N, C-alpha and C positions, 0 to 999 in steps of 0.2 A: 503494500501499499503506500510507504514512505516513496518508494523509486516512482513509482506511479505520478504521487504528489509532486515531485522534484520536477519528472518530466513535463509535467504539466505547465508549472510556474517558473520554470527556470531555464526558459529558452534563449532569452538574449543576454548578454553577456553584459550589455551598457543600460543600467538602471535611470526611468525617468519619471518623476512624478508629475501629477495634472498639472497643465499650466496655468497660471491665473485665471480665473474666471471673472466677468465684468460683476459689478457689483450689482446684484437683484436690484430691480426697480421699486420694489416694495419695502418699506422700512425694516432695519435687521431687526431679528426677535430678541427679547431680553427674558431670557430665563431667569427663574430664580435662584437657580443653583446647577453648577457645573458638578459634575462627579469623575473625578477619575479613578478608574479601578485598575492597577496593575498587577498581574499576576506574575511572579517572580520565576523567571525560567518558562514560562508557557508558549510553546511552538503552536503555528495555526495549524497542523496535520494533527495535533492533540486535541485541537479544539473540535475540528469536523471529525476526526476518525470516531469519536463517541456521540455524533449529533444524536443518533437515535436513541442513547440513555439519557440524555440530559431532561431535568423535568424542572430545574430551578432558572438561576440567574442566567447559566449559559444558553438556556434555552430561549429566555426572554432578549438576550442579545442578539441571537442569529435570527431570530421571528421579524424582531421590531427594527432591526439596525442595518447601516450602509456596513458591510462587512466586506474588507479588504482583506484576502486571504493570503497575500503576498506583500505584508508588510517589514520592513526593513530598518532594525537599529544599524544602520550604513556605514558602521565606522569599523576599524579594526581590532581594538582590545573589547571585547564583549563581557564586560563585567556591569555590577550593580550600577556603581556611582556613574560610572560617563553614561550607561543607559537610560537611569532616572533623570540626569541633568537636561537629557534631549527633549523630554515630552513634553512640558509646557514653556519652554523656553524657543522652541523652535529653530536652534542651533547644534550645531555637531561639536564634539567635544575638542576640536582646534579651537572651538570660539566659545565655550564654556570654562575651558580650562580644567574640568575633569577628565583626566586622561584615563587614570586607575582607580581600583579602590584606597589605593593607598597613599593617591593624591586625590583625595576624595574631601573626605568631612572632618578626617582627624584633626584636633586642636586641643593642646593641651590646658589650653589658657581657659578653653568653655567646660568646668567641669560638671559632672553628670550631676544629678540633683539627687541623693539619697543613696549613691553608690559611687564610693570612693574611689572604688578600685578599679571602676571603668574608663576606660578612655575617653577624653573630653570629646566633645562635636561639635561644629558650626560650619555654617555655608562659607567663610572667609574664602576661601580659594575659588568659589563659584565665581565668574564674570558675567557681568551684563543683567538683564532682566527678566521675566517670564509674565506669563497670562497675568499673574496674580498683581504684577505691579501696573501692568496695562491698566485692570481693572481700578486699582487704588487710585490710578493719576484721574480716572473718570468719577470714582465715587470712593473717597476717602473713608470710609465707614464700610468699606468691604470687609466680609466676615471670609476668614481662612483658617481652617483646620487640615493640618495632614498627619497621619498616623502610619506607623508601620511597626513589623516587628524589628527590624534593621533602622538604625540612626540615618544612614545615608539613604534609604529609601522613604524616609520620613522628611528629611531634610531638602533635597536637592529637587525635588519636582517642584517646590516654590520658591527656589532660588535664597536671595538673600532676606527675606523680607521678615520680620521679627513678628512672625505670627504664633498661633497654636499649634504646636509641632510637637510631636510625643512619641516615643519608640519605648522596645521593651526592655527591661534589664534584666541578666542573668540571674538576677537575687528574685526574681519574681512577680513584678509591676510594670505599670508605664510609668516613663518618668521624660522629662528633658532636660537641656544643660543649660547653665548659667547665661550664655549667648541669647536667651529668650526672654527668662523669669527668674527670681530666685529660691522660688516657692512653686510648688504643685496647686493649682487651682481646685477650688471644695470638690469640682465635679469628679475628676481625676482621682483624688483623693478617697472619696467615695468608691469609686469602682475600686481602686487598690483595694480597700476595707472589705471588700467583699471575699477575697482569699481564692482566688480563682484555683491557682497551684494547688493550694491544701484539697480543693475536691478534687483535682484530676489525679493527683499523685497517687501511683500503685495502679492506674486504671490499664486495662489492656485493649489495644487497637486490634480490632477483630475485623475482619472483610464486612463489609456494608450489605453485600449481598451474596448468593451461595457460591462458592467456590466455582461452581461448572460454569457460570455466567462469564466469567474471565479468560480471555484465550490465552493472557500470558502465562507462561510458567511461574512456580511460585518457587524463586531459594536459586541462588548461584553462588559460587564462592567470590566470584568477583561484586558480590553485593553485601552489605553490612549496616545495618542501622545501629543506633545509638546503643541499644541492649544488647550489640554483639550477634544477632541473631540476623540470617539471610533470609528467613521465609516467617510466614505469617503462624501465631500471632506475635506482636510488639508489645512492649510493656515497659510502660513508664516508670522508671523509678520512684519508691516512696521517700526515699531520703531525700531532707531538706538541709540547706536548699537546691540542692543540686537538681531536683526535680524543675526548678523556674529556668535553667539551662537547656536541660534535656529536651524542655517540652516544643523549642524549635524544631525539631527533628518530627514532631508528631503533628497529624494534622489540626489537631485542636487548636494549634496557636492562632490559625485562620479564623476560627470562630471567633476567639477572642479580641482581636482586632476588630475585627466588624462590630462586636459588640461594644467596644469601647470609642469606634467613631460614634456609632449611632447616639451614646451615651452623650456623646459630646455635641454633636448635631444637634441635637434636643436642647443641651444646657445653653448653646451659645444661640438658640434661634435661629440657624441657619436655614436660608430660603425663606424665613417668614417675616422680611422687613418692608414686603409689600411687591406690587407690580413695578418692573423697571429697576428692580435693583437685583444685583448677581453678586452670589456668594459661589466660595470655591471648597469642595470637598476633595480632598487626593488620599486614597488608602492603598498602599503598598502591600498584597499580603506574600508572603515571602514561604510559606509551608513547602508549597511546589517545588521552591529552589532546595531546601535543604531535603527533602524527601528524593527529589531527583539525584542529588550527589549521593547520596548513599544508597541509592537503589538502580540509577539510571533512567532516562525518559521513556523508555519502552517495558517498564516494570510492570507488575500487577500494583504493586504499592503505589505508582502514580495515577494507576487506573483509579482505584480506590481513593486516594486523595483527592482528585479532581472532581469525583461522583460527590464526595461530601462538601468540598468547594462550592460547587454547583447548587446543591441545596442551602446551605449557608447565604450564598450569594440572592437566592431567590427570598428567603426569609429577611436579610435584609434590605432588598429592594421594596419587597413588600412593606416592612415597617417606615420604611422612610416614605412611603407614598400616602403613609395617615397623615403625616405634615405637610408636605411638599407635594403637590401632584404631579404624576408623571408627565402632564401636558406642559408644565412648565418646571421642568428638571430635561437635561442633556447629561448622558452619561457616554464615558469613553470608557473601552475596555483594551488593555494594550499589554506589552509586556519589556521586559526591560534588556532581554537577549532570549535566543533558545538554548541549545544544547545539542554537545554530541554526544552519542548511544558510548556505552561504556565500552573502550576500546577491543578489550579481550570476545565481545561478544558479535563485533561486526563480521559478517561471513567472509569467508574466503573467497569466495564468487564476487564479492563486493571490492575486495582488495584487503580487507583485514583490517585491522587499526593499531595503533599503538599511544604510548605515553612517552612525549618527550619533556626536556628541561634542561637546558647546559649547565649543567651540575659546574661549579667552581669556576665560571666564567667571571664573575664580577671579585670574588674573593683571588683570582689569580692575578688579576689586573692591580688589585691593591698591593699584592705581592710585588708585581714587578716594578710599580711606579712608588709606593710609599717608603720604603728606606730610605731610597735615594732623594726624595723631596720632602719626606716627611709631612705628607698629606696623602689623603686617601680619594681624592679627586672626585668624591662622589659617586663611584662606579656603582651602578645599579641596574640589574635586569629584573624586569617585570613582564610578563605577558608578552614577550616579543621584544619589548623595547630597551635599548641598554643606553642609559642617559649616565653623563658624566661632567664635570663643571670643563668644558673645553676651552673658555677664555684661560682658566687657571694651567691647562696644559699647555697652552700654545706660548703663554706666557714665559714660559720656563722652557722653552725652545724644544719640543716635544713635537715632532711632525705627524701631526694629528690626520692628514689624509693617507699617511701610510701607514699609521694606526688602525685607520678604519679597513684599508685594502688588506692587511692581515687579517684582521675579524672576519671579513667576508669570506677570506679560504680558508680559514678554520672554521666557521659556522656550515659553510655551503659544503663541506666534507661529512658534517654529521649526520647519521642516519634520522630521516625525518623531516627535514628540513627544505623546504622546496626553492626558497630565495630568499636573500639578504639585499636589503637596499641601504645607502646611505644617503647623505642630505641629496649628494648632486645627481645619484640615480634616479632615485626617488622625484627629483624635480623635472627630470628630462623625461620619466615615462610617459607614456600616450593616454589619452583619457579612457581608451579603450581596456586597458589594464586595470582590472577589477580590483586586485589587491592591492596596488598601488595606490588610487584612487581611495580605497578606505583608511590606508595611512596619512594620507595627504587630510584628510576628515577628523583625524585623531591628533595630530602632533597640533600643539599651538608653536606660532611662530617663535617666541622667545624661551623656548626650552632648548635646551643644547643636549644634543643627543651624538651617539656615535653609529649605531645602526638599527635598524627596524627588519624583524624576522619573520617571514611566512612559512607556516609546517606544512607539510604535504596532505594529500586529502587522508580523512579519518585518523589524522595526528592530534591528541589532546595535551596541550599545556598539563602536565601532573606529575607530582611528586610520589604520587600515593601507589598502592598497587590495587585497590579497590576503587568500586564507584566512579561517577561519571564528572565530567568537568565541561566548562565554557571557558571563552576568553580569546578563542581563535576569530579572524575573518572567513572563516569556511560557512558556508552558507546556511548549514544548521545552527550555527552560533548567533550568525545574525539575524535569521526569519523569525516573525513574531505576526501575532493577528493584532488588528487593528481594527476596531467595531466602534460607529456613533451611533448613538440613537436617540429619540426625544423629539422637543418642539423644536419644528423647521426642517428635521432630517428626513431623507426619504429612503426605506429599505429598500435592500437589495444586496447582491453579490457582486464583487469585481477582484478580478484576477490578476490585474495588470500590477506591475511593482510600483508600491508608496512608503514612504520613510516616515519614521516617528517624528521628525522635525517639521512634517506638514501636519501634526495635531495643535500645535498652538495658532498657527496662523489659521486654519480651517475655524476655529472655536473665535479667535479675533474678528473674522469676518462675519461669522454668525450673530456674533454682539454687538457688530458695528462700532469695535473698539480700534486703536490705530496701536500697531506695535511701537514702542518707542525706541527699537535697534533693528539694524538692518537682520533680515532672518534668512536660514539657509533652506528653509522648508519654503512650500506653496500653499496654498488653498486647496484642500481636494474637493471634487464636483461631486459632494455628498448627494446631491439631489438626482443623481443619474437613474435611468431605469433600472431594474433587477433584470438578469440574466435570465433568460427561461432555464436552464437547468436548476440553477438556484432559487428560482422559485419553486419548481417541482419539489426539491429534495428538502424545504421547508415545509411543505405539505404533506410529507411522510413523517415528520416529526411526531414523536409518543407525547400524548396528553402530560400535562403538568399535572405531579401529585402534590396532596396537603402537604405544607410543611410547619415546622415546628422551628422555633429556635436555637440557638446555640447552648452547649450543655454548661 
């Protein structure tokens, strides 16, 4: 099925988004609420593969939405931080400055409230503005809430605005950093006081449906859950506070994230300020990413995780609708990146797979230059990009071009590496070189770097011996769904390539607001007629079942 999906949707090596459309004659809509739903590590083939099984939020999205099944996080380092930063900014990592997870939200000056052991976090590295800033420019009273299990998933969609931004502490509660506030608001404190971890500790993750209904094999020596098991059932530890850290590897983390987001939306009165006034609710759901890392994107665990998430999303949307009518809400469903399969499980007929990481590269360079110059020159390799203090090297007479040439020769000889770019070869690469284009969209002009590496097909950046990973410029890592539905958006299926940087300009056009910076994305043609095939497939979708709330 995956091969068919790729054959259908990856015909062209050159990716083109929709051209800007003329502004409609009618006045732009002004929904009361924009809801961004980010399912971390969701690929479009997963959303469509189980289409007949959805009964909740995914069903609503596919039935009501403009569904772009060939969405792309069209940059080279497909990690959580750079992916989230594209979504409401309309700009690639080269322009947001968020290149990797490590060059993301880490900020030792922004201490985390009630968790002194946690690494501080803020959006200080983020450059430019987002949809949130554009709305605030029109209406300074715009209300914004962003929630995630991950700090970077909560912070980066809304940019530098000092909004209501909360994420999960491994100690077992939602918190924020002192960049945003010095104490938690009453509604967050009240939610934490319910003690969700204590209620879940010791619970067993069983299959939601009969085992015979899951086509995936259960268990592989290349899979490993947080409890050490590779097959169902999986048990959350009852040790406290360990259960708070373990919880992110279980589906229930998403239910808690949606629950606290709903409490926050009610407490802040989001979407209830009257006609023509728009608020923004951003929710990043991370359990799919953690389960995917543990068991792979084609596992029985991922199947069950997505079934549960579909249910909880349906509950969330139905609950939200009691306060803000769907006719005055616009939803966006997307992801921050895709995922490669577990390398060892890729069939030999498809070329097999492997794990690569240039172990010792940075350390070797530090050993080579450090003793002579008493400096480590900032050598660091991270998901294909080798950075260094190039100016400092040049100032000491190091022939940097020769160093780059030696690195290209060394890395090109390593198994699993397809291409190594230097700044010169990347600049001269033609637009038709898809991997070069993704690296150009990744590296800011003021970052000093030596080489950028492209792995061969089916090769994962990984230092582990089990599980799956993402982070490469490969198609399965960049593919994400993009679905928009709600006021002013016509439902239908669209298979041409579009990009996540197109989301923000599309929303801006719908809202009639002007971005305050030049964007990399363009508005999508969300009013297009649905394809005949997609309308037929929607008609075959099963009816929605009754839902209850999260545990």
